[in-house]
C-alpha positions in Angstrom: 25.6 33.7 0.3 23.4 30.7 -0.1 21.8 28.4 2.5 20.2 25.0 2.4 16.5 24.7 3.1 14.8 21.3 3.3 11.4 21.3 1.5 9.2 18.6 3.0 7.7 16.1 0.6 9.8 16.9 -2.4 12.7 14.7 -1.6 15.4 17.3 -2.2 17.2 20.1 -0.5 16.7 23.6 -1.9 19.5 26.1 -1.9 18.1 29.6 -1.6 20.3 32.5 -2.6 20.7 35.4 -0.3 19.0 33.9 2.8 20.4 34.5 6.2 22.2 32.0 8.3 25.4 30.0 8.1 26.9 29.2 4.7 27.5 25.6 3.7 30.4 24.1 1.9 28.2 21.5 0.2 27.8 21.9 -3.5 24.3 23.1 -4.4 24.0 21.3 -7.7 24.0 17.7 -6.4 20.5 16.2 -6.8 20.7 12.8 -5.1 20.6 9.8 -7.4 17.8 8.4 -5.1 15.7 11.6 -5.4 12.6 11.4 -7.5 12.2 13.1 -10.8 10.0 16.1 -9.9 7.3 16.2 -12.4 5.6 19.6 -12.9 2.9 20.9 -15.2 1.5 24.0 -16.9 -2.2 23.9 -17.7 -4.3 26.5 -19.6 -6.7 28.1 -17.1 -4.2 28.5 -14.3 -3.9 30.5 -12.0 -7.6 31.3 -12.3 -8.4 27.8 -11.3 -6.7 24.7 -9.9 -9.2 22.4 -11.6 -7.1 21.8 -14.8 -4.2 20.6 -12.7 -6.5 18.2 -10.8 -7.7 16.8 -14.2 -4.0 16.3 -15.3 -3.3 14.5 -12.0 -6.3 12.2 -12.5 -5.3 11.4 -16.1 -1.6 10.8 -15.3 -2.0 9.2 -11.9 0.4 11.6 -10.2 0.2 14.8 -8.2 2.4 17.4 -9.9 5.3 18.6 -7.7 5.6 21.9 -9.5 2.8 24.0 -11.0 3.7 26.7 -13.5 1.8 29.8 -14.5 2.8 32.8 -16.5 2.5 36.3 -15.1 2.1 39.5 -17.2 3.8 42.7 -16.3 1.7 44.5 -13.8 -0.2 41.3 -12.7 -0.3 40.7 -8.9 1.2 37.6 -7.3 -1.6 35.1 -7.2 -1.4 34.3 -3.5 -4.6 32.3 -3.3 -3.5 30.0 -6.1 0.0 29.7 -4.6 -1.6 28.5 -1.4 -3.6 25.9 -3.3 -0.5 24.7 -5.1 1.3 24.3 -1.8 -1.7 22.6 -0.2 -1.3 19.9 -2.9 2.3 19.4 -1.9 3.7 21.2 -5.0 6.0 24.2 -5.6 4.4 27.3 -7.2 6.4 28.5 -10.2 5.7 31.8 -11.9 7.4 33.1 -15.0 7.1 36.9 -15.0 7.1 38.3 -18.5 8.0 42.0 -18.6 5.9 42.7 -21.7 7.1 46.0 -23.3 9.0 47.2 -20.2 12.6 47.6 -21.2 15.3 46.0 -19.2 17.0 49.4 -18.8 13.9 50.9 -17.3 13.5 48.0 -14.9 17.1 48.3 -13.8 16.7 52.1 -13.3 13.9 51.6 -10.8 10.9 52.8 -13.0 8.8 49.8 -11.8 10.0 49.6 -8.2 6.5 50.3 -6.7 5.0 47.4 -8.6 7.9 45.1 -7.7 7.8 46.0 -4.0 4.1 45.2 -3.9 4.8 41.8 -5.6 7.7 41.1 -3.3 5.6 41.9 -0.2 2.9 39.5 -1.4 5.5 36.7 -1.9 7.0 37.4 1.5 3.5 37.2 3.2 2.8 34.0 1.3 5.7 32.6 3.2 6.3 29.2 1.5 8.9 28.6 -1.2 8.1 30.2 -4.5 10.0 29.7 -7.8 10.2 32.9 -9.8 11.6 33.4 -13.2 11.9 36.7 -15.0 12.2 37.5 -18.8 12.9 33.9 -19.8 14.5 32.6 -23.0 16.5 35.8 -23.3 19.1 33.9 -25.4 16.4 33.6 -28.1 15.4 36.4 -30.6 11.6 36.2 -30.2 11.2 38.5 -27.2 12.0 42.2 -27.0 14.1 41.5 -23.9 16.1 38.9 -25.8 19.2 38.5 -28.0 19.3 41.0 -30.8 16.9 43.4 -29.1 18.4 44.0 -25.6 22.1 43.9 -24.7 22.9 41.2 -22.2 24.4 43.8 -19.8 21.0 45.5 -19.6 19.2 42.2 -19.0 21.6 41.2 -16.3 21.2 44.6 -14.6 17.4 44.3 -14.6 17.6 40.7 -13.1 20.0 41.8 -10.3 17.9 44.9 -9.5 14.8 42.7 -9.0 16.6 40.1 -6.9 18.1 42.9 -4.7 14.8 44.6 -4.3 13.0 41.4 -3.3 15.7 40.7 -0.6 15.4 44.3 0.7 11.7 43.7 1.1 12.4 40.5 3.1 11.1 38.2 0.4 13.8 35.6 0.9 11.6 32.6 0.2 12.2 32.9 -3.5 13.9 30.2 -5.6 15.3 32.4 -8.4 15.0 30.5 -11.7 17.3 31.8 -14.5 15.7 30.4 -17.6 17.3 29.9 -21.1 16.1 28.3 -24.2 17.8 25.1 -25.2 20.4 25.5 -27.9 21.4 22.9 -30.4 24.9 22.1 -31.9 24.4 24.6 -34.8 23.3 27.6 -32.7 25.4 30.4 -31.2 24.9 30.0 -27.4 26.9 32.5 -25.4 24.7 31.7 -22.4 27.3 33.0 -20.0 26.8 36.6 -21.4 23.4 36.6 -19.7 24.5 35.1 -16.4 23.7 37.4 -13.4 26.1 35.7 -11.1 25.8 32.9 -8.6 24.6 35.1 -5.7 21.6 36.1 -7.8 20.4 32.7 -9.0 19.1 29.6 -7.2 18.1 27.2 -10.0 18.7 27.2 -13.7 15.8 26.5 -16.1 16.0 25.2 -19.6 13.0 25.3 -22.0 13.1 22.8 -24.8 10.9 20.4 -26.7 11.0 17.2 -28.7 9.8 18.3 -32.1 11.1 15.5 -34.4 11.4 11.7 -34.2 15.2 12.0 -34.8 15.8 14.0 -31.6 17.2 12.6 -28.4 17.5 14.0 -24.9 21.2 14.7 -25.6 20.4 16.5 -28.9 17.7 18.7 -27.3 19.3 19.4 -23.9 22.9 18.0 -23.8 24.8 21.0 -25.1 22.8 23.4 -23.0 23.4 21.4 -19.8 27.1 21.1 -20.5 27.5 24.8 -21.2 25.6 25.8 -18.0 27.7 23.5 -15.9 30.8 25.1 -17.3 30.0 28.2 -15.2 27.6 27.2 -12.5 26.8 24.1 -10.4 23.3 25.3 -9.5 20.5 22.8 -9.8 18.9 22.5 -13.3 15.2 22.2 -14.0 13.7 21.5 -17.4 11.3 24.4 -16.9 9.1 23.9 -20.0 9.0 20.8 -22.2 6.8 18.3 -24.0 6.9 15.7 -26.7 4.8 16.3 -29.8 3.0 13.8 -31.9 5.6 14.1 -34.6 8.4 13.1 -32.2 6.3 10.3 -30.8 5.5 9.0 -27.3 8.8 7.0 -27.1 10.5 10.3 -26.3 8.6 10.5 -23.0 10.6 7.7 -21.3 13.8 9.3 -22.7 12.9 12.6 -21.1 12.5 11.0 -17.7 15.7 8.9 -18.2 17.7 11.9 -19.3 16.6 14.0 -16.3 17.5 11.2 -14.0 20.9 10.4 -15.6 22.0 14.1 -15.7 20.9 14.5 -12.0 18.5 17.3 -12.9 15.7 18.5 -10.5 12.9 17.4 -12.8 10.8 18.9 -15.6 7.6 20.9 -16.2 5.2 19.5 -18.9 3.6 22.1 -21.1 0.2 20.4 -21.3 -1.5 22.6 -23.9 -2.9 21.9 -27.4 -1.4 24.1 -30.1 -2.0 23.7 -33.8 0.4 25.9 -35.6 3.1 23.9 -37.3 6.0 21.8 -36.1 7.0 24.1 -33.3 3.4 24.5 -31.9 2.1 20.9 -31.8 -0.6 19.4 -29.6 1.4 18.8 -26.4 -1.6 17.6 -24.3 -1.2 14.1 -23.0 -4.9 13.7 -22.6 -5.3 14.0 -26.4 -3.1 11.0 -27.1 -3.8 7.7 -25.3 -0.5 6.2 -26.4 1.5 9.2 -25.0 -0.6 9.2 -21.8 0.2 5.5 -21.3 3.9 6.1 -21.9 3.9 9.0 -19.4 2.1 6.9 -16.7 4.6 4.1 -17.2 7.6 6.5 -16.9 6.2 8.0 -13.8 6.0 4.6 -12.1 9.6 3.8 -13.1 11.2 7.1 -12.1 9.1 8.1 -9.1 
């Protein structure tokens, strides 16, 4: 069962899976055409400090509506940081990476003491929290992903965590099922990893503009279409950026594509990387032309 929960200030209605109350017949995926594009950010240095997010806000002229951080397995829920995010009118989003914990051991309850402690902290926080777990499992680069872990084990671990959180009373979670964007030449099979509608609130897609030839449709189109073939849950571009090779013109295309496809929004990965085409300098502050393009797009699609 899902229920609709209005989140003040964000201009949309959230649909939280597993919360109590009357069900609604309204489709959960419909993001109003008049709703703003929710612009989020990841900044190096979070969740130890909110200062990097404030600097991003000053540079771009916006207050991010989603703030992302990455949690290691065994890390506590950063309650103080989540409160600061909420105080700035944004949604806290944490991607929990299981490290070397196997999906079979998670599903079997080996880590339940840790997960109960985490769930209790989230419940006590009280506000909406977006939580992802073991993201990009359709890729091959993580031990919990394709080629390393059977989808059935991954799904069992996801369901176990969601069920445990609900049993602990942590029903303020927006469960973000996150896949890596697939292109036309890749084997997708995203549905193999799908836990089921009652275990997911939002769908996340991680994808970047690496080359000048890429478009929103070529980066995200196939993935969005496949996802919508088996769920109508809201879709968030949960990690993205435009690199110097692709050029700043892709920034307006990102905003326009999110708006045209009625997605929730996107989270900008604002980190400088220097390790080839797939690890470029994504920071807007390092590129005045890109920063100007971002500020212009924010004004147009706010």
